[in-house]
C-alpha positions as a Markdown table, in Angstrom:
| # | Residue | x | y | z |
|---|---|---|---|---|
| 1 | Met | 0.0 | 0.0 | 0.0 |
| 2 | Ser | 2.8 | 2.5 | 0.9 |
| 3 | Asp | 4.5 | 1.8 | -2.5 |
| 4 | Phe | 1.2 | 2.7 | -4.3 |
| 5 | Tyr | 1.0 | 6.0 | -2.6 |
| 6 | Asp | 4.7 | 6.8 | -2.7 |
| 7 | Arg | 4.5 | 6.5 | -6.5 |
| 8 | Leu | 1.2 | 8.3 | -6.6 |
| 9 | Thr | 2.5 | 11.3 | -4.6 |
| 10 | Pro | 3.8 | 13.6 | -7.5 |
| 11 | Phe | 0.5 | 13.1 | -9.3 |
| 12 | Tyr | -2.0 | 13.0 | -6.4 |
| 13 | His | -3.3 | 16.5 | -7.0 |
| 14 | Leu | -4.3 | 15.6 | -10.5 |
| 15 | Ile | -7.0 | 13.4 | -9.2 |
| 16 | His | -8.9 | 16.7 | -8.6 |
| 17 | Gln | -9.9 | 19.2 | -11.3 |
| 18 | Asp | -8.5 | 21.8 | -8.9 |
| 19 | Trp | -6.8 | 20.4 | -5.8 |
| 20 | His | -6.6 | 23.8 | -4.0 |
| 21 | Ala | -10.3 | 24.3 | -4.5 |
| 22 | Ser | -11.0 | 20.8 | -3.2 |
| 23 | Val | -8.9 | 21.6 | -0.1 |
| 24 | Glu | -11.2 | 24.6 | 0.6 |
| 25 | Leu | -14.4 | 22.8 | -0.3 |
| 26 | Gln | -13.7 | 19.7 | 1.7 |
| 27 | Gly | -12.5 | 21.7 | 4.6 |
| 28 | Gly | -15.7 | 23.6 | 4.7 |
| 29 | Gln | -17.9 | 20.5 | 4.3 |
| 30 | Leu | -16.1 | 18.5 | 7.0 |
| 31 | Ser | -16.0 | 21.5 | 9.4 |
| 32 | Ala | -19.8 | 21.8 | 9.0 |
| 33 | Leu | -20.2 | 18.1 | 9.7 |
| 34 | Ile | -18.0 | 18.3 | 12.8 |
| 35 | Glu | -19.7 | 21.3 | 14.2 |
| 36 | Ala | -23.1 | 19.7 | 13.7 |
| 37 | Glu | -22.1 | 16.4 | 15.3 |
| 38 | Trp | -19.6 | 17.5 | 18.0 |
| 39 | Pro | -20.0 | 21.2 | 18.7 |
| 40 | Gly | -16.9 | 22.8 | 20.1 |
| 41 | Ala | -14.5 | 20.2 | 18.8 |
| 42 | Gly | -11.1 | 21.7 | 18.3 |
| 43 | Lys | -8.4 | 19.0 | 18.4 |
| 44 | Leu | -8.5 | 16.7 | 15.4 |
| 45 | Leu | -6.5 | 13.7 | 14.1 |
| 46 | Asp | -6.5 | 12.6 | 10.5 |
| 47 | Val | -5.1 | 9.0 | 10.4 |
| 48 | Ser | -4.9 | 8.7 | 6.5 |
| 49 | Cys | -3.9 | 12.2 | 5.5 |
| 50 | Gly | -2.4 | 11.6 | 2.0 |
| 51 | Ile | -1.0 | 14.9 | 0.8 |
| 52 | Gly | -3.1 | 16.9 | 3.3 |
| 53 | Thr | -6.3 | 17.5 | 1.4 |
| 54 | Gln | -8.6 | 17.3 | 4.5 |
| 55 | Ala | -6.0 | 18.2 | 7.2 |
| 56 | Ile | -5.0 | 21.4 | 5.5 |
| 57 | Gly | -8.5 | 22.4 | 4.8 |
| 58 | Leu | -9.5 | 21.9 | 8.4 |
| 59 | Ala | -6.4 | 23.6 | 9.8 |
| 60 | Arg | -7.3 | 26.7 | 7.7 |
| 61 | Arg | -10.6 | 26.8 | 9.6 |
| 62 | Gly | -8.8 | 27.1 | 13.0 |
| 63 | Tyr | -8.7 | 23.5 | 14.1 |
| 64 | Ser | -5.6 | 22.1 | 15.8 |
| 65 | Val | -4.7 | 19.2 | 13.5 |
| 66 | Ala | -2.4 | 16.2 | 13.8 |
| 67 | Ala | -2.2 | 14.0 | 10.7 |
| 68 | Ser | -0.4 | 10.9 | 9.6 |
| 69 | Asp | -0.2 | 8.5 | 6.7 |
| 70 | Leu | 1.6 | 5.2 | 5.9 |
| 71 | Ser | 3.3 | 6.8 | 2.9 |
| 72 | Ala | 6.4 | 8.8 | 3.9 |
| 73 | Lys | 6.5 | 10.5 | 0.5 |
| 74 | Glu | 2.9 | 11.7 | 0.9 |
| 75 | Val | 3.7 | 13.0 | 4.4 |
| 76 | Glu | 6.7 | 14.9 | 3.0 |
| 77 | Arg | 4.6 | 16.5 | 0.3 |
| 78 | Ala | 1.8 | 17.3 | 2.8 |
| 79 | Arg | 4.3 | 19.2 | 5.0 |
| 80 | Arg | 5.3 | 21.3 | 1.9 |
| 81 | Glu | 1.7 | 21.9 | 1.0 |
| 82 | Ala | 0.8 | 23.0 | 4.5 |
| 83 | Ala | 3.8 | 25.4 | 4.6 |
| 84 | Ala | 2.7 | 26.9 | 1.3 |
| 85 | Ala | -0.8 | 27.3 | 2.7 |
| 86 | Gly | 0.5 | 29.0 | 5.8 |
| 87 | Val | -0.9 | 26.5 | 8.3 |
| 88 | Asp | 0.6 | 24.4 | 11.0 |
| 89 | Val | -0.2 | 20.7 | 10.9 |
| 90 | Ala | 1.7 | 18.1 | 12.9 |
| 91 | Phe | 2.4 | 15.6 | 10.1 |
| 92 | Ser | 4.0 | 12.2 | 10.8 |
| 93 | Val | 4.3 | 8.7 | 9.3 |
| 94 | Cys | 2.1 | 6.1 | 10.9 |
| 95 | Asp | 0.0 | 3.0 | 10.0 |
| 96 | Met | -3.6 | 3.7 | 11.1 |
| 97 | Arg | -3.5 | 0.4 | 12.9 |
| 98 | Arg | -1.0 | 1.9 | 15.3 |
| 99 | Ala | -2.8 | 5.3 | 15.6 |
| 100 | His | -3.2 | 5.4 | 19.4 |
| 101 | Asp | 0.3 | 3.9 | 20.0 |
| 102 | His | 1.7 | 6.7 | 17.9 |
| 103 | His | -0.5 | 9.7 | 18.6 |
| 104 | Gly | -1.9 | 9.0 | 22.1 |
| 105 | Ala | -5.3 | 10.1 | 23.3 |
| 106 | Gly | -7.2 | 13.3 | 23.9 |
| 107 | Phe | -8.5 | 14.1 | 20.4 |
| 108 | Asp | -12.0 | 15.6 | 19.9 |
| 109 | Val | -12.4 | 14.0 | 16.4 |
| 110 | Val | -10.6 | 11.3 | 14.5 |
| 111 | Leu | -11.1 | 11.1 | 10.8 |
| 112 | Ser | -10.2 | 9.0 | 7.8 |
| 113 | Gly | -11.2 | 10.3 | 4.4 |
| 114 | Asp | -11.0 | 9.4 | 0.8 |
| 115 | Asn | -11.9 | 5.7 | 1.1 |
| 116 | Ser | -8.7 | 4.9 | 3.0 |
| 117 | Leu | -10.0 | 2.2 | 5.4 |
| 118 | Pro | -10.8 | -0.3 | 2.6 |
| 119 | His | -7.1 | -0.6 | 1.9 |
| 120 | Leu | -7.2 | -2.9 | 5.0 |
| 121 | Leu | -8.3 | -6.2 | 3.4 |
| 122 | Thr | -10.0 | -8.0 | 6.3 |
| 123 | Asp | -12.6 | -7.2 | 9.0 |
| 124 | Asp | -10.0 | -8.0 | 11.6 |
| 125 | Asp | -7.6 | -5.4 | 10.3 |
| 126 | Ile | -10.3 | -2.8 | 10.0 |
| 127 | Leu | -11.4 | -3.5 | 13.6 |
| 128 | Val | -7.8 | -3.0 | 14.8 |
| 129 | Ala | -7.7 | 0.4 | 13.1 |
| 130 | Leu | -11.2 | 1.4 | 14.4 |
| 131 | Arg | -10.2 | 0.4 | 18.0 |
| 132 | Gln | -7.1 | 2.4 | 17.7 |
| 133 | Met | -9.1 | 5.4 | 16.5 |
| 134 | Leu | -11.5 | 5.0 | 19.4 |
| 135 | Ala | -8.6 | 5.0 | 21.9 |
| 136 | Cys | -7.3 | 8.2 | 20.4 |
| 137 | Leu | -10.6 | 10.0 | 21.4 |
| 138 | Ser | -11.6 | 11.8 | 24.5 |
| 139 | Pro | -14.9 | 10.6 | 26.0 |
| 140 | Asp | -17.8 | 11.9 | 23.8 |
| 141 | Gly | -15.3 | 12.4 | 20.9 |
| 142 | Gly | -16.2 | 11.6 | 17.4 |
| 143 | Cys | -15.1 | 9.4 | 14.5 |
| 144 | Leu | -15.7 | 10.5 | 10.9 |
| 145 | Ile | -15.0 | 8.2 | 8.0 |
| 146 | Thr | -15.7 | 8.7 | 4.3 |
| 147 | Leu | -16.2 | 5.7 | 2.1 |
| 148 | Arg | -17.1 | 4.7 | -1.4 |
| 149 | Asp | -20.6 | 3.4 | -1.8 |
| 150 | Tyr | -19.5 | 0.0 | -3.0 |
| 151 | Glu | -23.1 | -1.3 | -3.2 |
| 152 | Arg | -23.6 | 1.0 | -6.2 |
| 153 | Glu | -20.4 | -0.1 | -8.0 |
| 154 | Glu | -20.5 | -2.6 | -10.8 |
| 155 | Arg | -18.7 | -5.9 | -10.2 |
| 156 | Gly | -16.6 | -7.7 | -12.8 |
| 157 | Val | -13.2 | -7.4 | -14.5 |
| 158 | Asn | -11.7 | -4.8 | -16.9 |
| 159 | Leu | -13.9 | -2.1 | -15.4 |
| 160 | Val | -12.7 | 1.3 | -16.5 |
| 161 | Lys | -13.2 | 4.3 | -14.2 |
| 162 | Pro | -12.3 | 7.6 | -16.1 |
| 163 | Tyr | -11.0 | 10.6 | -14.2 |
| 164 | Gly | -10.6 | 12.9 | -17.2 |
| 165 | Val | -7.8 | 15.0 | -18.6 |
| 166 | Arg | -5.6 | 17.6 | -16.8 |
| 167 | Thr | -3.1 | 20.1 | -18.2 |
| 168 | Glu | -0.3 | 21.8 | -16.3 |
| 169 | Asn | 3.2 | 23.0 | -16.8 |
| 170 | Gly | 3.2 | 22.1 | -20.5 |
| 171 | Lys | 2.0 | 18.6 | -20.1 |
| 172 | Arg | -1.3 | 16.8 | -20.6 |
| 173 | Tyr | -2.4 | 13.9 | -18.4 |
| 174 | Leu | -5.1 | 11.3 | -19.1 |
| 175 | Leu | -6.2 | 9.6 | -15.9 |
| 176 | Phe | -8.2 | 6.4 | -15.5 |
| 177 | Gln | -8.4 | 3.4 | -13.3 |
| 178 | Val | -9.1 | -0.3 | -14.2 |
| 179 | Trp | -10.7 | -2.5 | -11.6 |
| 180 | Asp | -10.7 | -6.4 | -11.5 |
| 181 | Phe | -13.0 | -7.9 | -8.9 |
| 182 | Glu | -12.3 | -11.2 | -7.1 |
| 183 | Gly | -15.1 | -11.8 | -4.6 |
| 184 | Glu | -15.3 | -8.9 | -2.2 |
| 185 | His | -11.9 | -7.6 | -3.2 |
| 186 | Tyr | -10.6 | -5.9 | -6.3 |
| 187 | Asp | -7.3 | -5.1 | -7.8 |
| 188 | Leu | -6.9 | -1.5 | -9.1 |
| 189 | Val | -4.4 | 0.0 | -11.6 |
| 190 | Phe | -4.3 | 3.8 | -11.7 |
| 191 | Tyr | -3.0 | 5.0 | -15.0 |
| 192 | Phe | -1.5 | 8.5 | -15.7 |
| 193 | Ile | -0.7 | 8.9 | -19.3 |
| 194 | Glu | 1.6 | 11.9 | -19.6 |
| 195 | Glu | 2.1 | 13.8 | -22.8 |
| 196 | Asp | 4.7 | 16.6 | -23.3 |
| 197 | Leu | 2.9 | 19.1 | -25.4 |
| 198 | Ala | 6.0 | 20.6 | -26.8 |
| 199 | Ser | 7.8 | 17.4 | -27.9 |
| 200 | Gly | 4.9 | 15.0 | -28.2 |
| 201 | Ala | 6.7 | 12.5 | -26.0 |
| 202 | Val | 4.4 | 10.2 | -24.1 |
| 203 | Gln | 5.0 | 8.1 | -21.0 |
| 204 | Thr | 2.7 | 6.0 | -18.9 |
| 205 | His | 2.7 | 5.8 | -15.1 |
| 206 | Ala | 0.8 | 2.8 | -13.6 |
| 207 | Met | 0.2 | 2.3 | -9.8 |
| 208 | Arg | -1.3 | -0.9 | -8.5 |
| 209 | Ser | -3.2 | -1.5 | -5.3 |
| 210 | Arg | -5.9 | -3.8 | -3.8 |
| 211 | Tyr | -9.1 | -2.8 | -2.0 |
| 212 | Tyr | -11.8 | -4.5 | 0.1 |
| 213 | Ala | -15.2 | -3.5 | -1.4 |
| 214 | Ile | -16.8 | -3.2 | 2.1 |
| 215 | Ser | -20.4 | -1.9 | 2.3 |
| 216 | Thr | -21.2 | 1.1 | 4.4 |
| 217 | Ala | -23.6 | -1.1 | 6.4 |
| 218 | Lys | -20.7 | -3.6 | 7.2 |
| 219 | Met | -18.4 | -0.7 | 8.2 |
| 220 | Cys | -21.1 | 0.7 | 10.5 |
| 221 | Glu | -21.3 | -2.8 | 12.1 |
| 222 | Leu | -17.6 | -2.9 | 12.6 |
| 223 | Met | -17.6 | 0.6 | 14.2 |
| 224 | Arg | -20.2 | -0.6 | 16.7 |
| 225 | Glu | -18.2 | -3.7 | 17.4 |
| 226 | Ala | -15.1 | -1.5 | 18.0 |
| 227 | Gly | -17.1 | 0.4 | 20.7 |
| 228 | Phe | -18.6 | 3.4 | 18.9 |
| 229 | Asp | -22.1 | 4.6 | 19.8 |
| 230 | Asp | -24.7 | 6.5 | 17.6 |
| 231 | Val | -23.1 | 5.0 | 14.4 |
| 232 | Arg | -24.9 | 6.1 | 11.3 |
| 233 | Arg | -24.5 | 7.1 | 7.6 |
| 234 | Ile | -24.8 | 10.6 | 6.4 |
| 235 | Asp | -25.5 | 11.3 | 2.7 |
| 236 | Gly | -25.3 | 14.5 | 0.6 |
| 237 | Ala | -22.8 | 16.3 | 2.9 |
| 238 | Phe | -19.6 | 15.2 | 1.2 |
| 239 | Tyr | -18.6 | 13.7 | -2.2 |
| 240 | Gln | -18.6 | 10.2 | -0.5 |
| 241 | Pro | -21.0 | 8.8 | 2.1 |
| 242 | Val | -19.9 | 9.8 | 5.6 |
| 243 | Leu | -20.0 | 7.4 | 8.6 |
| 244 | Val | -20.0 | 8.9 | 12.1 |
| 245 | Gly | -19.8 | 7.4 | 15.5 |
| 246 | Thr | -19.1 | 8.7 | 19.0 |
| 247 | Arg | -16.9 | 7.3 | 21.8 |
| 248 | Pro | -19.1 | 6.7 | 24.9 |
| 249 | Gly | -18.8 | 9.3 | 27.6 |
| 250 | Leu | -17.7 | 8.7 | 31.2 |
| 251 | Ala | -20.3 | 6.9 | 33.3 |
């Protein structure tokens, strides 16, 4: 998994039509969700931060943000992007299955965005991550997860998922994914076809990974098993379904 994201790092922003606009949009959307679910929350932890899309957007809204990712190259880029945005985020390298061991407790909200948890390929591994996230929270703190709606996705092989064309710095990029399902898992290849507009030279970058096509209902079930209360799905507030749960308060 880390190799996939290490190789994706230089191209990650191209997934978005305008990455900087996505940082602002997602920061606003997540901030609204957090304020509605856990009013007054101020200390946040992002356990799958990538290049900082959510962490930077939330830091720009005044939250105190710690953020980590398994990919050292993504964390390195996230630090540069945060510095360019003029925000202070405590970035570090960490497997989400070790989140509490690494970050400790006392957070108001722990989040994992961009369909990151399905990189963990078994229910047991997801439960480990969820229990670590729970342990990071103060009593009555909240967990926020965004997830693909896999129940709406076609199953099969040679499934092409187009992302469109991007142009920057004299180059044009064609982006698409190819999915091959095997039961509840699928192998993914993310292609970036890069064309130098001046010379016409073309090269292809291909990154490979594997996902668990877990349903939102199953993820909610695992969140409850991990110890979260008031677990539910929220639609229409973000580009993916949002799952929320709260750590029980002190008796």
